[in-house]
N, C-alpha and C positions, 0 to 999 in steps of 0.2 A: 414594397419594401422587402429587401432580402433578409431572411432570417439567418442569424449567425449563432448556431447552437454552442452551448458551453462545452459539450463533448460530442464526439462522433467517431464510431468505430470504423477502422480502415479494413473492411472485409470485401473481398471481390471474387473473381472467377476462380482463382487457385483454391481458395477456401471452399467454394461450392463444389469443385471437382473432387476435393478430398472427402467431402460429405457424401457425394455420390458413390465413392468407392466403399464407404462404410455401409451404405444402404445395400449395395450389391453383395457385401460380405455376409449379410444375414445376422451380424452381431452388433447392434447399436448400443447395447448396455455397457456397464462399467467393467473394468479390469479385463477387457478383451485384448486382442492383438494390437489395436491402435493405442490403447492406454499403456500397454507394456512398452511399446515403441517410444511413446512420449516420455515415459519414466527413464528409459535408457538415454534418450536425447538430453534430458535435463541433468542426469547424473554426469554425463560426459561434459556438457557445457559448463557446469559449475564445479567439476572435479571433486565431487562428493562421493561417499560410499554408496548412497542410494537416494532415490527420489520416489515420493509417493504422490500420485495424482489424486486430488480430492475435489469435492464439489465447490469449495470456496476457501478463502484464506482464513475465515473465522473457524472453519472446521479444522484446518491445519494447525492453528494455534491451540485449539482444544485438544487435539490428538497429541501435540508436542508436550503440553503440560501433563497430560496423563502418562505419557511415556517417561517423563522426567520425575514421576512419582510425587507430583504436587498433591498435598493432602489438606483436608479441612483445618483451618487455623494457621496454615503457612502464610507468610507474607511474600508477595512478589512485587518488586518495584517496576512500575510501568511508566513509559513516557506519557505525559499528560496531554500534550497538544497533538491530537490525532483523532481519527475515527475511533470510537471506543471499543472496538473489537478485542484488543488485548485485555482490557479490564473485564469485559464480558467473559472471556475464556478463563480468567482467574476465578471469577465468581461461580462459573459452572461447577467448579470442583470444591466449592465451599471455602476457598482460600480468600485472602484479603489483598486487593490491589492497593498499593501505596504509590501515590502519584508524585512523580518527579517533575520539577519545572524544566523549562527548555531555555536554550540560548535565544536571545533576542535577534541575533544576526542570521541564524540558520533555521531557527524553529525546531531544531533537533534537541534531544534530551541533553541536559547539562550534566556532564560527568561529575562535577562537584556536588550537584544536587543529589545525584545517585549515591555518592560516597557518604553524604551526610545522613542518608535515610537507612543505611544498613543497620540492622538490629539483630537481636538474638533469634527472632522468628523468620528472618529473611532467608529464602532459599534460592532466589534467582532474580534476574533482571530481564525485562523485555524492552529492547531498544526499537525505535521506529525510524525508518527512513522516510522522513516527513515529506509527503507529496512528491517523492522522488529524490530527495536529498539524503544521502547516507549519513548516519550518525557518526560520532567520534569513537570508532571501535578500538583504537589503541589504548586510550585511557580507560574505556569501559572494560576492556579485557583485563587490564591491570587490576582494576577494582574487584572484578569477579574472581580472578585467580587468587588474589590476596585473601579473600574471605571464603573461598571454596564454594562459590555460587555458580549456577548455570547462567548462560547468556543465550537468549533467543533473539534472532534478528527478524523483526517484522518488516520484510522487504516488499510488502503488498504493492507499493506504488513505484518500486525502484528497479524493475527489470530493465537492464541496459545501463544503469548507473555504475560508477566505480568509486572505490575508496583506496587511496594509496596503491593504485594499479590493480586492485583485486575487484572482482565483480560483486555488486550488491547481490545478496543471496548466498554468498560464500564467505561471510564475514563473522560467523559465529558457528558454534557446534550444531545448532539447529536454526534453519531459516524457513520462513513461510512466505509464499508468493501468492499474488492474486492475479487472476485473469478476467476480472470484471470488465464490463464494456467500456469503462473509463480509462483502463490501463493501456500501456504501450503495446502489449501483446494481449489479445483477448479472444475468448470463445463465448462472450456474452456473460457467462458466469464460469467460475472454475478457480482452482488453486492448486498448490503443491507444497509438500513438506520436503525439505532437503536436509539430510543428516550426514554427519561425518562418522557416526556410529551405526553400522548396519543393523544391530540389534534394536536400536531405537526406531529405525525406519520399519523394521519388521513388525514391531509392536503397533505402530501407527497403521500400517497396512491392514493388519488383522482386525483392529478395532474399527477401521473405516468400512468394513464389510460385515457388520453384525457379529464379528468374532468368529466367523466360519471360513474365512479365506475366499478364494476366487471360484465362483461357480463355473466360469469358463474353463478353468483348469480341470475341475472335477469332471466336467462333461467329456473330457478327452480320455478319461480312464476307462479301461475295459471293465465291464461289470456294472454294479450299482453302488458307487460310493455314497455313503450317508454322512453328510456333514455333522460334526459335533460342535456345539456352541461352547467354546472354551473361555470366552471373555464376554462381558457385557459390552456389546459394540453398538455401532451407529451406522446408518446408511449415508455415508459420506463419499460414496464412489463418484468418480467423474465418468460420464458416458464416453463411449468410444467416438461418438459424433463430435463432442467437444474436443476430445484428444486429437482427432484428425485436424480440426481447425487450428489447434494450437501448434501442431507440428509445422504447419505452413507459416503461422504468425512468428514463431521463433526463428524460422529461416529468414524472415523479412525484418527482424528486429532492428538491424543496423540501418536499413533504409527508413523505417518508420521513426526511429529515434533521431536520425539526421534531420528529418522534416520538423519534428517538434523542437529540436535545438535551434533551427533557423527561425522558427516562429518566436521562441523565447528571446533570441538575440534581437529580432526586430522590435518586439515590445520594449526591451530594455533601452534600445537606441532611441526610440520615439518618446519615451518617458524620462529620458535622462535629465532633462531640465525642468521636470514637473515638480514644483515645490510641495505639492499636496499629496504626493505618493512617495513611498520608498519601494524600489524594485528589488527582486531577490538577489542575494549575493552568494556566490559559490566559491568556497575556499579552493586554493590551488591544488590541494591534495585529493580532490574528488571531482566527479562529474555528476550531473543531474539528469534524471530520467524524464523530467518535466511532465509528470502525470497532470499537474496543475501549474498554472502560472498565477501566483498570488502577489498582489501589491498590498502594502500596508498603508492605509489612509491616515492622513494627518488627523490629530485628535479633534480638530475643528470641523471635520466633515461629517455630515449626516449620512452614514453608510446606507441605511434603508432607503433614503430618498434617491441616492445615486443609483442603487440597484433598480429601483422602480423606473427611473429614467432609461436605463439601459434596456430593461425588458420591454418597455413601451416602444422602443426602437427596434425590437426583434433581436436584441443581443442578449445571449444567455450569460448569467453570472451566478456566483454563489458566495456564501459567507466564508468559505475556506474550511478549516478543520474545527474540532471541538476542544474546549477546555474541559476535559473529561471530569475533573473533580467537581465541576459546577453542575453536572447533570443530576437531576433528582434521584435517579435510580441508584446512584452510588452514595449519596448522602455523606460525602467526604468532608472531613474537617481539615484536610490538607491545604496548604497554602502554596499556590503556584501563580504568583502575580504576573510573570512574563506571559505565561500561557493564557491567562485571563485577558490580558491586554490584547494579544494577537487575536484571540477569539472575537473580540469586539471591534477590531479595526481592520482585519484582513478582508480582502475581496478577491475572489477567484474570477479571472477573465477567461474567455473562450480559449481552449488549448486542445488541439488535436492535430493529427498529421495531415488533415485535409484542408486546413485553413490556408487561404491565399494571402499574398502580401496586401492586396487592396482591402480585404476583410479586416486584417489587423489594423490597417490605417483607419478604417471606419470606426472600429472599436475604440481606438485611442482618441479620435476626434470627438466622439460622443462623450467619452469619459471625461476628457478635459473640460468640455463645456459644463457638464453636470457638476464636476468638482467645484467650480467657481460659483455656480448657482446655489450649492448647498454647503458652502463653507462659511463659518462665522469669523474666519481669520481677518482681522482688520488690515494686517500687513498685505495679504494676498488681494483682498478687495480694493485696498487703496492702490495697489500696483496696477489693477485691471481697469481702474476708473479712467 
């Protein structure tokens, strides 16, 4: 039985050759020549003032909020239906995440929910491009501008997506990217902070290196420069090994995204008449990066049983994203009913650039059979009898 994994990184000979070049250079650590080249590539690609390569997107979010002067007791509105990294970043600084519900059709944060949550302690908003779908940045920007709030784009899943003709990652004053192994461009782990304000990026770069700046740069100075620790910083640097891989991956992003888009289109076509699932909908003003392909199961379906069936057949699957406000660590009294519903009914199917058409067909065949086995819908059961 052929295994069909939920995720699979598209890494090959070009990436290996780039790593070999780093080995030969003698500088595999962070903030070296390949890291600087990657930052320049990102700044050019996204037309931002500066880019800071870091260890992961969570680190980028943490650095962004520090650079934006988020303080204990401040409130930051965050999209609820997502991996909880944005809320974690808020809590790192002693601030309070306030969870905003999402749209049922796109699973992205609902601008009206955001507007309703703005209060006297609100300092900013973190929007999330949910599993590759850009949020509604025009109305979100109108809200943040009206109230004098910052807007951060968590574009962790959305490299290659667009909103109103602009790239995800360039839709707010600060954006954070992820290069985790599940993403469209990957180095296994990794991230980046993109900023329209060079001072904000400089703050993030300094704090990402223990508050002393680049050891590589200091090593080129004649004499013996002694670093001074000017800020309480962190070790959030991205290695030059990962940076070299990412330079190749970013060059390949159009090719890799085209493959994912074709997989998504095939899923949508094959499931178009399936009454027990709802497939993703992409508004006309944006494109999807397809980090994940999630279907929403009918309320009559036992999702856990379906997942067990798929995995028993060697087919990877997952629950989708989290309703963050329901997680015990946040102990939130916020109400996000749409997010909670999606959390309980969404199912992520295999999605990566290496999937073949026959593999997608097999996933759908097994899924269809399992849906009927584990649905209590008398309408569907009666039709199948």
